[in-house]
VEXDREN-2710 file (C-alpha; in Angstrom, 1 decimal):
% VEXDREN-2710
k/r/px/py/pz
1/MET/0.0/0.1/0.0
2/ILE/2.7/2.5/1.1
3/ASN/4.6/1.6/-2.3
4/THR/1.2/2.3/-4.5
5/THR/0.7/5.4/-2.3
6/VAL/4.0/6.9/-2.8
7/ALA/4.0/6.0/-6.7
8/THR/0.8/7.4/-7.5
9/PRO/1.8/11.0/-6.9
10/SER/5.1/10.4/-8.5
11/LEU/3.2/9.3/-11.8
12/ALA/1.2/12.1/-11.8
13/ARG/3.8/14.7/-11.0
14/ASN/5.7/12.9/-14.1
15/VAL/2.4/13.2/-16.4
16/VAL/1.8/17.1/-15.6
17/ARG/5.4/17.6/-16.2
18/VAL/5.4/16.2/-19.5
19/LEU/1.9/18.0/-20.4
20/LEU/3.4/21.2/-19.2
21/ILE/6.5/20.8/-21.2
22/THR/4.6/20.0/-24.4
23/LEU/2.5/22.8/-24.1
24/ALA/5.5/25.2/-23.5
25/VAL/7.0/23.7/-26.7
26/PHE/4.1/24.1/-28.6
27/ILE/3.4/27.8/-27.5
28/ALA/7.5/28.8/-28.0
29/VAL/7.2/27.4/-31.7
30/MET/3.9/29.2/-32.0
31/ILE/5.6/32.6/-31.3
32/LEU/8.7/31.5/-33.2
33/ALA/6.6/31.3/-36.3
34/ARG/5.1/34.5/-36.0
35/ILE/8.7/36.3/-35.8
36/PRO/10.8/34.4/-38.6
37/ARG/13.1/37.7/-39.0
38/THR/14.1/37.8/-35.4
39/LEU/14.6/34.0/-35.4
40/GLU/16.9/34.6/-38.3
41/VAL/18.8/37.3/-37.1
42/PHE/19.7/35.4/-33.8
43/LEU/20.3/32.1/-35.4
44/VAL/22.7/33.7/-38.0
45/ALA/24.4/35.6/-34.8
46/THR/24.8/32.3/-33.1
47/LEU/26.3/30.4/-36.1
48/ILE/28.8/33.5/-36.6
49/ALA/29.7/33.3/-32.8
50/TYR/30.3/29.6/-33.0
51/GLY/31.8/29.6/-36.0
52/ILE/34.8/32.0/-34.8
53/ASN/34.9/30.9/-31.3
54/PRO/37.3/28.1/-31.6
55/LEU/39.6/30.8/-33.1
56/ILE/39.4/33.0/-30.4
57/ARG/39.5/30.2/-27.9
58/ARG/43.0/29.6/-29.3
59/LEU/44.2/33.3/-29.0
60/SER/43.1/33.3/-25.4
61/GLU/45.8/30.9/-24.4
62/ARG/48.1/33.9/-25.1
63/ILE/46.2/37.0/-24.9
64/PRO/43.1/38.3/-22.9
65/ARG/39.9/37.1/-24.4
66/LEU/38.9/40.6/-24.8
67/ALA/41.5/41.6/-27.0
68/ALA/41.5/38.1/-28.8
69/ILE/37.5/39.0/-29.8
70/ALA/38.5/42.3/-30.9
71/ILE/41.6/40.9/-33.3
72/VAL/39.2/38.5/-34.6
73/TYR/36.3/40.5/-35.5
74/LEU/38.7/43.1/-36.9
75/LEU/39.9/40.5/-39.4
76/PHE/36.3/39.4/-39.8
77/LEU/35.6/42.7/-41.0
78/LEU/38.5/43.2/-43.1
79/LEU/37.3/40.3/-45.1
80/LEU/33.7/41.6/-45.5
81/LEU/35.3/45.0/-46.5
82/VAL/37.5/43.2/-49.3
83/GLY/34.5/41.1/-50.6
84/ALA/32.3/44.0/-50.6
85/ILE/34.8/46.0/-52.6
86/ILE/36.3/43.5/-54.9
87/ILE/34.4/40.2/-54.9
88/ILE/30.7/41.5/-54.9
89/PRO/31.1/44.3/-57.7
90/THR/32.9/41.8/-59.9
91/ILE/30.1/39.1/-59.6
92/VAL/27.5/41.6/-60.1
93/ASP/29.6/42.7/-63.3
94/GLN/29.5/39.1/-64.2
95/VAL/26.0/38.5/-63.8
96/THR/25.2/41.9/-65.8
97/ASN/27.3/40.7/-68.5
98/LEU/25.4/36.9/-68.8
99/PHE/22.0/39.0/-69.2
100/SER/23.5/41.6/-71.4
101/HIS/24.8/39.2/-73.5
102/SER/21.2/37.2/-73.5
103/ALA/20.4/37.6/-77.1
104/ASP/23.5/36.3/-78.3
105/TYR/23.2/33.2/-76.3
106/LEU/19.6/32.8/-77.6
107/ALA/20.9/33.1/-81.3
108/ALA/23.4/30.9/-80.9
109/ALA/21.0/28.2/-79.0
110/GLN/18.4/28.8/-81.7
111/GLN/21.6/27.8/-84.3
112/TRP/22.4/24.7/-82.5
113/MET/18.7/23.7/-82.3
114/GLU/18.5/23.9/-86.0
115/ASN/21.5/22.0/-86.6
116/VAL/20.1/19.4/-84.6
117/GLN/16.7/19.3/-86.4
118/GLY/18.3/19.2/-89.6
119/TRP/20.4/16.3/-88.6
120/LEU/17.4/14.4/-87.3
121/ASN/15.4/15.0/-90.2
122/ARG/18.6/14.1/-92.9
123/ARG/19.0/10.7/-90.6
124/LEU/15.5/9.5/-89.7
125/GLY/13.5/11.4/-92.2
126/GLY/10.9/14.4/-91.2
127/HIS/7.8/11.8/-91.0
128/ALA/9.9/9.2/-88.7
129/LEU/9.7/12.0/-86.0
130/PRO/7.4/11.8/-83.2
131/PRO/5.1/14.8/-83.0
132/GLN/7.0/15.7/-79.8
133/LEU/10.4/16.0/-81.7
134/SER/8.9/17.6/-84.5
135/ASN/9.5/21.1/-83.4
136/ILE/12.5/20.8/-81.0
137/GLU/13.5/24.5/-82.0
138/GLY/10.5/26.1/-81.3
139/ALA/9.5/24.4/-78.0
140/ALA/13.4/25.0/-76.7
141/MET/13.2/28.6/-77.5
142/ALA/9.8/29.1/-76.1
143/ARG/11.6/27.7/-72.9
144/LEU/14.4/29.5/-72.9
145/SER/12.5/32.7/-73.4
146/ASP/10.7/32.1/-70.4
147/PHE/13.5/31.7/-68.4
148/LEU/14.9/34.9/-69.4
149/GLN/11.9/36.7/-68.9
150/ALA/11.8/35.1/-65.4
151/GLY/15.1/36.1/-64.6
152/PHE/14.8/39.8/-65.7
153/SER/11.5/40.1/-63.8
154/GLY/13.1/38.7/-60.5
155/LEU/15.8/41.1/-60.7
156/GLY/13.9/43.6/-58.4
157/THR/13.2/41.0/-56.2
158/LEU/16.5/39.9/-55.7
159/VAL/17.9/43.2/-55.2
160/PHE/15.2/43.7/-52.1
161/ALA/16.3/40.1/-50.9
162/VAL/20.3/41.0/-51.0
163/ILE/19.4/44.5/-49.2
164/ASN/17.1/42.4/-46.4
165/TYR/19.9/39.8/-46.1
166/VAL/22.6/42.4/-45.9
167/ILE/20.7/44.2/-43.2
168/ILE/20.4/40.8/-41.3
169/GLY/24.0/39.7/-41.5
170/ILE/25.1/43.3/-40.1
171/THR/22.5/42.8/-37.4
172/ALA/23.7/39.3/-36.6
173/ILE/27.3/40.4/-36.6
174/ILE/26.7/42.9/-34.0
175/LEU/24.7/40.5/-31.9
176/SER/27.4/37.8/-32.1
177/TYR/30.0/39.8/-30.9
178/TYR/27.7/40.4/-27.6
179/PHE/27.3/36.6/-27.5
180/LEU/31.2/36.2/-27.4
181/VAL/31.8/39.0/-25.3
182/ASN/28.9/37.8/-22.6
183/ALA/29.6/34.1/-23.1
184/LYS/29.9/33.2/-19.6
185/SER/26.7/35.2/-18.3
186/VAL/25.1/33.5/-21.2
187/ARG/26.0/30.2/-20.1
188/GLU/25.4/31.0/-16.4
189/SER/22.1/32.2/-17.5
190/PHE/21.0/29.0/-19.4
191/LEU/22.8/26.6/-16.6
192/GLY/20.5/28.4/-14.4
193/LEU/17.1/27.0/-16.0
194/PHE/18.2/23.4/-14.6
195/PRO/17.7/22.2/-10.8
196/GLU/21.0/21.1/-9.2
197/ARG/20.2/17.2/-10.0
198/SER/20.4/18.3/-13.7
199/GLN/23.4/20.3/-13.6
200/ALA/25.3/17.7/-14.7
201/ARG/23.4/16.9/-18.0
202/ALA/23.3/20.6/-18.6
203/LYS/27.0/21.3/-18.4
204/TYR/27.4/18.4/-20.7
205/PHE/24.6/19.6/-23.3
206/VAL/26.1/22.7/-23.4
207/HIS/29.9/21.3/-24.1
208/GLU/28.4/19.1/-26.8
209/VAL/26.8/22.0/-28.3
210/GLY/29.7/24.0/-28.3
211/ARG/31.7/20.8/-29.8
212/VAL/29.3/19.9/-32.6
213/VAL/27.8/23.3/-33.5
214/GLY/31.3/24.9/-33.3
215/GLY/33.2/22.1/-34.9
216/PHE/31.1/22.0/-37.8
217/ILE/30.8/25.6/-38.5
218/GLY/34.4/26.3/-38.4
219/GLY/35.1/23.0/-40.3
220/GLN/32.5/24.1/-43.2
221/ILE/34.0/27.6/-43.4
222/ILE/37.3/26.3/-44.1
223/LEU/36.2/23.7/-46.3
224/SER/33.9/26.0/-48.6
225/ALA/36.8/28.7/-48.8
226/PHE/38.9/26.0/-50.0
227/SER/36.5/24.9/-52.6
228/GLY/35.9/28.5/-53.7
229/VAL/39.3/29.6/-54.1
230/PHE/40.6/26.6/-55.7
231/THR/37.5/26.2/-57.8
232/PHE/38.6/30.0/-59.1
233/VAL/42.0/29.4/-59.5
234/GLY/40.9/26.3/-61.9
235/LEU/38.4/28.2/-63.9
236/ALA/40.6/31.4/-64.1
237/LEU/43.4/28.9/-65.8
238/ILE/41.1/27.8/-68.5
239/GLY/40.1/31.1/-69.0
240/SER/36.2/31.1/-67.8
241/PRO/34.7/34.7/-67.8
242/TYR/32.6/33.4/-64.9
243/ALA/35.3/31.9/-62.9
244/LEU/34.5/34.4/-59.5
245/LEU/30.8/33.8/-60.0
246/LEU/31.2/29.8/-60.3
247/ALA/33.6/30.0/-57.3
248/PHE/31.7/31.9/-55.5
249/LEU/28.3/29.3/-56.0
250/THR/30.5/26.4/-55.2
251/ALA/31.7/27.6/-52.0
252/VAL/28.2/28.6/-51.1
253/LEU/26.5/25.3/-52.5
254/TYR/29.2/23.3/-50.9
255/ALA/27.6/24.0/-47.4
256/ILE/24.8/21.7/-48.7
257/PRO/25.4/18.0/-48.2
258/TYR/25.5/16.1/-51.0
259/LEU/23.0/18.1/-53.3
260/GLY/24.9/21.3/-53.3
261/VAL/28.2/19.9/-55.2
262/PHE/25.8/18.5/-57.9
263/GLY/24.0/21.8/-58.2
264/ALA/27.4/23.8/-58.3
265/ILE/28.4/21.2/-61.5
266/LEU/25.2/21.7/-63.3
267/VAL/25.4/25.7/-63.3
268/GLY/29.0/25.2/-64.1
269/VAL/28.4/23.3/-67.3
270/LEU/25.2/25.3/-68.4
271/LEU/27.7/28.6/-68.1
272/GLY/30.3/27.0/-69.4
273/LEU/28.3/25.8/-72.6
274/LEU/28.2/29.4/-73.5
275/GLN/31.9/29.5/-74.3
276/GLY/32.1/25.7/-75.7
277/TRP/31.5/22.1/-74.7
278/LYS/35.5/22.2/-73.9
279/ILE/34.9/24.7/-71.4
280/ALA/31.8/23.2/-70.0
281/VAL/33.7/19.8/-69.6
282/TRP/36.7/21.6/-68.0
283/THR/34.2/23.5/-65.5
284/ALA/32.3/20.4/-64.3
285/VAL/35.9/18.3/-64.1
286/ILE/37.4/21.3/-62.0
287/ILE/34.4/21.7/-59.8
288/PHE/34.2/18.0/-59.1
289/VAL/37.9/17.6/-58.4
290/VAL/38.2/20.3/-56.1
291/THR/35.3/19.3/-54.2
292/LYS/36.3/15.7/-53.9
293/VAL/39.6/16.6/-52.7
294/ALA/38.1/18.7/-50.1
295/ASP/35.7/15.7/-49.2
296/THR/38.6/13.1/-48.7
297/VAL/41.2/14.9/-48.1
298/LEU/40.5/18.2/-46.0
299/ALA/37.2/17.4/-44.3
300/PRO/38.2/14.4/-42.0
301/LYS/41.4/16.9/-40.9
302/VAL/38.8/19.6/-39.8
303/MET/35.6/17.9/-39.2
304/SER/37.1/14.8/-37.5
305/GLU/34.3/13.2/-35.3
306/SER/32.7/16.5/-34.4
307/VAL/29.4/15.4/-35.6
308/GLY/29.2/11.8/-35.2
309/VAL/26.2/11.0/-36.9
310/SER/25.9/8.3/-39.5
311/PRO/25.6/8.6/-43.2
312/MET/22.2/7.5/-43.7
313/SER/20.9/9.7/-40.4
314/ILE/22.7/12.8/-42.4
315/ILE/20.8/12.0/-46.0
316/PHE/18.0/11.7/-44.2
317/ALA/18.2/14.9/-42.2
318/VAL/19.1/16.8/-45.3
319/PHE/16.2/15.8/-47.1
320/ALA/13.6/16.4/-44.5
321/GLY/15.3/19.6/-43.3
322/GLY/15.0/21.0/-46.9
323/GLU/11.3/19.9/-47.2
324/LEU/10.6/21.5/-43.5
325/PHE/12.6/24.4/-43.6
326/GLY/14.0/25.4/-47.0
327/LEU/17.7/26.8/-47.4
328/TRP/18.2/26.6/-43.6
329/GLY/16.8/23.1/-43.0
330/LEU/19.7/22.0/-46.1
331/ILE/22.5/23.8/-44.4
332/LEU/21.8/23.2/-40.9
333/ALA/20.7/19.4/-41.0
334/ILE/23.9/17.9/-40.1
335/PRO/24.4/19.7/-36.6
336/ALA/20.5/19.7/-35.9
337/ALA/20.5/15.9/-36.3
338/ALA/23.7/15.7/-34.2
339/LEU/22.1/17.9/-31.5
340/ILE/19.0/15.8/-31.6
341/LYS/20.9/12.7/-31.0
342/VAL/22.5/14.5/-27.9
343/VAL/19.4/15.6/-26.6
344/TRP/18.4/12.0/-27.0
345/LEU/21.3/10.6/-24.8
346/CYS/20.9/13.2/-22.2
347/TRP/17.1/13.8/-21.5
348/ILE/15.0/11.6/-23.4
349/TYR/16.9/8.3/-23.3
350/PRO/17.0/8.3/-19.2
351/TRP/13.7/9.3/-19.1
352/ILE/12.3/6.4/-21.1
353/THR/14.3/3.9/-19.7
354/GLY/15.0/5.0/-16.4
355/LYS/18.5/4.3/-16.9
356/PRO/21.5/7.1/-16.6
357/ALA/22.7/8.7/-19.6
358/PRO/25.1/6.5/-21.8
359/LEU/27.8/9.7/-21.7
360/LEU/26.7/11.3/-18.7
361/GLU/29.6/9.6/-17.0
362/GLN/32.2/11.1/-19.3
363/ALA/31.0/14.9/-18.4
364/PRO/33.1/15.5/-15.7
365/GLN/36.1/14.4/-17.5
366/VAL/34.9/16.1/-20.8
367/LEU/34.2/19.5/-18.9
368/ALA/37.3/19.4/-17.0
369/ALA/39.4/19.3/-20.1
370/PRO/41.3/22.6/-20.9
371/ILE/40.9/22.4/-24.6
372/ASP/38.0/21.3/-26.1
373/ALA/37.6/18.9/-28.8
374/VAL/37.1/21.4/-31.6
375/LYS/40.7/22.3/-31.0
376/GLN/41.9/18.8/-30.8
377/THR/40.0/18.3/-34.2
378/ALA/41.6/21.3/-35.7
379/ARG/44.8/20.1/-35.2
END
C-alpha cells in the first residue's frame, strides 16, 4: 500500500510535467513562427559566434579574451570589406554581362537547335520523328525565352532580398559580438534554468553543443573557402569568364550536403556551354575534383568526429530539413541531427528507460579538459 501511495503522486507529477513541457514547446514554436526575421537574425548570430569561437579560444591562451575577440572581429570585418569592394562588384559585373549577352546566347542556342533538328531530319526523315520532337527548336526557344523573362522580372525581388540579407547580416554580426563578449553570463543563465540534480546533464549538453556546432561551422567555413578559392584558380586558368561567379556559387553550395556539389556542377556546365563544350567539360571536372579533394582529404582533418552522425541519418536529415525549413534546413541539417542525438542521450533516453545517460559518466572528464574537442580536431 505504501509503495502504491508513493508511486501514484510520482506518476502524476511526471505526467503533469510532460504535459507542461509539451505545452511550453508548442507555445514557443507558435511564437517563433510569428517572428521569422528575429529568429533568423539570432540564428545567424549564433552560427557566427560558434564559427569563430574556436579561433578566439586559441588566441585566448596567449592574450586576454577581449583582445582576442577584438582581433578576430577586425580580421572578420576586413574580409567583409574586401568582399564588398572587390568580390561582390566583380560578381555583379559577371551576372550583368550574362544577361546583357542573352540575345547572343539565344541566337547561338537557336542555331544549335536548327542544326540538331536538321541532322535528325536527314537521318530519320521528317515523317519518322514523333510529334513531340517535330518542333524541337520552337519548344526549346520558348522555354529559354520564358526562363530569361523570369530572370529579368525577378531582378527587383533579388535586389530587395539582397538588401534584406545585408541588414540581417550586419545585425547578426553585432549580436554575435555581444554573445562572445558575454559568453560566460549567457552560459550561466542557461544553466540556471536547470535544478541542481540536472546540472551535470546541462553542462554536458552545453559542451556538446559547442563541440558539435562549433566544430561543424568552423570546419564548413574552411571547406567552403577551400572549394571557392581553388575552383576560382582552376577556372581562371582555363579562361572562364565566369570564374569568380562559379567559385562563389561552389563555395556557397558546398555547404549543402550531397546536393550542393551537384548543383554547382550543373550551373557550371550550363555557363560553360556558353563558351563551348570544352569549357563546359573542364568546368565540371574542376568543380568535381576540387570538391572531391575537400571531401576526402580536408574534411576528415577539420571535421574529425565533431558531428558523430551516421551517413544514413545525414541523408535523411538533409532531405527532411530541406522539405521543412528550405535552405536553412539543408545547411543546418547535420548539426541539427547531431544535437537531436545529444538531447536523446542526455534527457529522453534516461527518462524513457530510467537508466543514467550513456555518455553522462564521461561529462566530468570532458568538462574539466582545458582544451575542447574542437581544438583537438583542428590539429
